[in-house]
C-alpha positions in Angstrom: 90.1 55.9 77.3 91.2 59.1 75.0 92.8 61.8 77.6 91.8 65.6 76.3 94.3 68.7 77.2 92.1 72.0 78.1 92.9 72.8 74.1 92.0 69.7 72.9 89.2 68.8 74.8 87.8 72.7 73.1 88.6 71.5 69.9 86.7 68.0 70.4 83.9 69.8 72.0 83.9 72.2 68.1 83.9 69.2 66.1 81.0 67.8 68.1 78.9 70.5 68.0 80.0 71.1 64.2 78.8 67.5 63.5 75.5 67.3 65.2 74.1 70.6 63.4 75.6 70.1 60.3 76.8 73.6 59.6 80.4 74.5 59.8 81.7 76.8 62.9 83.0 79.7 61.8 85.7 81.8 63.1 83.9 84.2 65.2 82.4 81.5 67.1 85.8 79.7 67.8 87.2 83.3 69.3 84.0 83.2 71.1 84.1 80.2 73.1 88.2 80.5 73.7 87.1 83.7 75.2 84.6 82.4 77.5 87.3 79.1 78.6 90.1 82.0 79.6 90.5 82.0 83.0 91.0 85.9 84.3 94.2 86.9 85.2 94.4 90.2 87.1 97.5 91.7 89.1 98.2 92.0 92.5 97.9 95.7 92.8 94.3 95.8 90.8 93.3 93.0 93.6 94.0 95.5 96.6 92.4 98.1 94.6 89.7 96.1 93.7 89.3 95.1 97.5 89.6 98.6 98.7 86.6 99.8 97.5 84.7 96.3 98.0 85.2 96.9 101.7 84.0 100.3 101.5 80.6 99.1 100.5 80.6 96.4 102.5 81.3 98.6 105.6 78.3 100.4 104.4 76.1 97.6 103.5 76.4 96.2 107.7 76.4 99.7 108.8 73.1 100.7 107.5 71.6 97.2 108.3 73.2 97.7 112.2 71.3 101.0 112.3 68.3 100.4 110.4 67.2 97.3 113.0 68.8 99.6 115.9 66.1 102.5 114.9 63.1 99.6 114.7 64.1 98.8 118.0 64.7 101.9 119.4 61.5 102.8 117.6 59.4 100.2 119.2 61.1 99.5 122.8 63.3 102.6 123.5 66.6 103.0 124.4 66.7 100.5 126.9 64.8 97.7 124.5 67.6 98.5 122.1 70.2 97.8 124.5 68.7 94.4 124.8 68.5 94.1 121.1 72.3 94.9 120.4 73.3 92.3 123.2 71.1 89.6 121.4 71.1 90.6 117.4 74.4 92.9 116.6 76.9 90.3 115.8 74.4 88.0 113.8 73.5 90.9 112.3 76.8 91.5 110.9 77.9 88.3 110.5 75.0 87.6 108.1 76.3 90.0 105.6 79.6 88.5 106.6 78.3 84.9 105.0 76.3 86.8 102.2 79.3 88.1 100.4 82.3 85.3 102.1 84.4 87.7 104.4 84.6 87.6 108.1 83.2 91.3 109.5 83.8 92.7 112.8 83.3 96.3 114.6 86.3 96.0 117.2 87.4 98.7 119.8 89.8 100.0 122.2 86.8 100.6 124.2 84.5 97.8 123.4 81.3 96.8 124.8 80.9 93.2 123.8 84.3 91.2 124.5 84.4 89.8 121.2 84.7 93.0 119.6 88.0 93.8 121.4 91.0 94.7 119.2 93.4 91.6 117.8 96.7 91.7 117.9 97.1 93.2 113.6 94.0 95.0 114.3 95.4 97.3 117.3 98.5 99.0 115.4 95.8 100.1 112.5 93.7 101.3 115.3 96.0 103.6 117.1 97.0 104.7 113.5 93.3 106.1 113.4 93.4 107.6 116.9 96.2 109.4 116.2 95.1 111.0 112.9 92.1 111.8 115.3 93.7 113.6 117.7 96.0 115.4 115.3 92.9 116.5 113.1 93.8 114.3 110.1 91.7 112.6 108.6 91.3 108.9 108.3 91.2 106.9 105.0 90.3 103.1 105.1 93.3 101.0 104.7 94.4 97.6 103.2 96.6 95.7 104.5 97.6 91.7 103.3 97.5 89.3 105.8 100.4 86.8 107.1 98.5 83.7 104.7 99.0 85.6 101.5 95.3 85.1 100.6 93.9 87.6 102.9 93.6 91.0 103.2 92.3 93.2 106.0 90.5 96.1 105.3 90.1 98.9 108.2 87.7 101.9 108.5 87.2 104.5 111.3 84.2 104.6 112.9 83.5 107.7 114.3 80.4 108.7 116.5 78.4 111.0 113.8 75.5 112.3 116.3 73.6 112.4 119.3 71.6 109.3 118.8 74.7 106.9 119.4 75.3 109.1 122.1 71.9 107.6 124.3 73.8 104.1 124.8 77.5 105.6 124.4 77.5 109.5 125.8 77.9 110.3 129.8 76.4 108.4 132.6 73.8 111.4 133.5 73.9 113.4 130.7 73.2 111.9 127.6 73.2 108.5 128.5 70.0 108.4 131.0 70.4 106.1 134.3 68.3 103.3 133.5 69.9 102.6 129.9 73.0 102.4 132.1 71.8 100.0 134.3 70.7 98.0 131.3 74.6 98.2 129.7 76.2 97.5 133.1 73.8 94.4 133.5 74.4 93.1 130.1 78.2 93.8 129.8 79.5 94.2 133.0 83.0 95.4 131.7 81.6 97.8 129.3 84.5 100.6 128.2 82.0 101.9 125.7 80.9 105.2 127.5 81.8 108.6 127.8 82.0 109.2 124.3 81.0 112.9 122.2 80.1 113.5 119.3 83.2 113.2 116.6 85.0 111.0 119.2 86.8 107.8 117.6 84.5 105.0 118.1 86.0 101.9 116.9 86.9 100.4 113.3 85.5 98.5 111.1 87.6 95.0 110.1 87.0 93.1 107.2 89.2 89.7 106.1 88.5 89.8 102.9 89.9 86.2 100.6 91.9 87.4 97.2 89.9 85.0 95.4 86.6 86.4 96.2 87.7 89.7 95.5 88.7 88.0 91.8 85.2 86.5 91.6 84.2 90.0 91.4 86.5 91.6 88.6 
């Protein structure tokens, strides 16, 4: 059996194409075919830069998906119903966006409501940095870090309480947070820490694990 290298296979295919058509394969066609078979090579800095941009897009897509569904739940069932909705649907909605793009997306916080959204070891110092910046009035910019495996990047972005709507579930009990809503939260999340917030407070952060191979596919 004849074995072909990449170049040998490429020339063989050209010869076969020419024989089948009876036409001479011109140089322009050869160059186009070579270009289409080239493996894209990109540098580490370029991958990181692209991942930073993509991570921001992913966080916005996940946030939009959650907010759209949450606003509908509030309109249909009220704030108490929205708490029940989040309990069942928030994580699956985020997961669906993650699976669509081949990444891992989490919303994490030091004052988490769902235990599954608690900070992991590598996330805590990043969250602490966002908290420090918030306290000092320093603008929080998205960040990207290399993971220990060398093949994954960790994108993080601060989540801030944007307006009064969020305080219906994350405000102070007896003030923005109605008693019936608070009781529902305590029944569904016995260890809830996510109340007492004000507009502008740091609520948590997006934590998105992005495989480098997925970044390269997009470049």
